[in-house]
N, C-alpha and C positions, 0 to 999 in steps of 0.2 A: 527647467521648463519655462518657456516664455509666458508673458501675461495672457496673450490670446489662447495659447495651449491650455493654460490653467483654467481660463474661463470656459473653454470647451469641455474640459474634464469635469469641472463642477456642474455644468449644465447636463452633461450625459449622466453623471452620477445621480443627480437629482431626478431626472426623468426616469432612470432605471429603478430608483428607490420608490418613486411614485407608482410605477407600474407594478412593482413587486408587492406593494401594500394593497393595490387593487385586486391582485390575484391571490393574496395570502389566505383567503377563505379555504383554499384547497389544502393548505398545510396546517391550518389552525388546530385540527385534532392532535397534532404532534407537539404542540407547545408543552414545555416541561420545565422543571427546575434545572438549574445548571447553566453551563455555557459551552458552546461548541466552536471548534476551530478546524481548519483544514488539516487533514492528516496526510494528504498526498494531493498531487495536481488533479484538478477536476478535468473531465472530458466532456466534450460536446459532440453529439451525433445528430446530423440532419438527414432526414429521409423524405424523399418526395416520390409520390406515386401518381402518375398521370391517369386521367379518366380513360384514355385510350389503352385497351388491353394489349395492343401491339407494342407500346412503348415500355421499355424496361424501367423499373424504379431506379432512382439515383440515390446515392448514399455518400456522405462525407463525414469524417470524424477527425478529431484531434484534441490535443491537450492545450490548455490555456497558455499563452505566452507568459513566461515568468515575470516579464516587465509589467504585466497587467495585475499581478497579485495585490499590490498596494491599492490599486483602483478598486478591485473587488472587495477589499476590506472596507473601503470608504462607502461603496454602494450598500454593503451589508449593514454597516453601522447606521447609515441613513434610514434604511428600511426598518431596522430595529427601533429606531427613534419614532418613525411614523406609526409603527404598530404598538408603541407604548409598552414594549417589553421592559418591565422593571428590573432592578438589580436582582440577579439570581434567576431570571427567566430567559429562556431561549427556545429555539426550534431547530432541530438538526437539519431540516430541509430548507432553511432560509438562505443559506449560502448558495445552494443549487438554484433556487428560485431567483435570487439576486443576479446570478451570472446569466441565467436564461433571459431575464429581462434586459440586461445589458446588451445581449446579442440582438434582441428585438429592436431596442432603441438605436443601436449602432447600425443595424441593418436598414432601418428607415432612413438614416442619415447618409450612409455610404454604400448600401447594398451588400454589406458584409454577409457572407454565407448565402448570398442570393435572396436575402429576406426583404429586400426593398419593395418587391411587388406585394408584400403582405402588410405594408405600412398602413397604420390606422385601423387594421382589422383586429378585433379582440380574439385571442386564441382561447380554446378550451384548455384547462390546466388540470393535471392529475399528478398525484404522488405515485411513484412506482415503488413497489415493495423491494427491499434490499435484495431478496433472492431473485428478483426478475430484472434488476437494474442493468445487468450486462447481457441480457438476452436480446434477441432481435426485436425490433420495433414492429408492431402490427398496425399498419396504416392502411386505411380504406382508399380506394381509387379516388383520385381528385383531391387528395389531402397532402399536407406537408406537416411533418412533426419534427420538433427540436427537443431532444432529450439531453439534459445536463446531469452528469453523475459526479457527485462531490463526496469523496471519502472524508468523513469528519470524525473527530474524537471529542468526547465530552470531558469536562474537568474531573469526572469520576473514572476516567480511563475507558469508558464505554466507546465502542466504535460503531458507526452506522455508515453503510454505503447509501447515502442519501441521493435520490434521483427524482427529478420532476420532468414532466413532459408537457410541452405546449403543442397544441394541434390546431391547424387551420384547415377547414374543409371548403 
């Protein structure tokens, strides 16, 4: 990686971690003992619903590019540090939140996923229960929602289908 590319990666990682820390109030009730790592590739789902009832909703989804996994680890570690999770403390939803925040930051920079138009707007954030994580998004007219689903495994071998959803109205 060239020096300018590394500088960009560092800036994006720091901005994503900062946003994740600002939105972490939503996942705070799930902070627990232990440590969580990805158990499988995370998935992002973007759903947009127009105010116009004649316009059909749009939907995009996909798995993270494997080349971005080290970057996701960096963002997550930076967010853990900002949240002052001590040794032995973690949150199964933090990886999903960190990835969602990366998409927001990268969307503001490059219009990735078409999120550029939402740059600077603070989304509502919600934890999605594991049993609802893979169900259809319920989005009001005139809204855009980004759901990130990250299967994680705790160091105690517990598995969580961790999902967070960011919504802009």
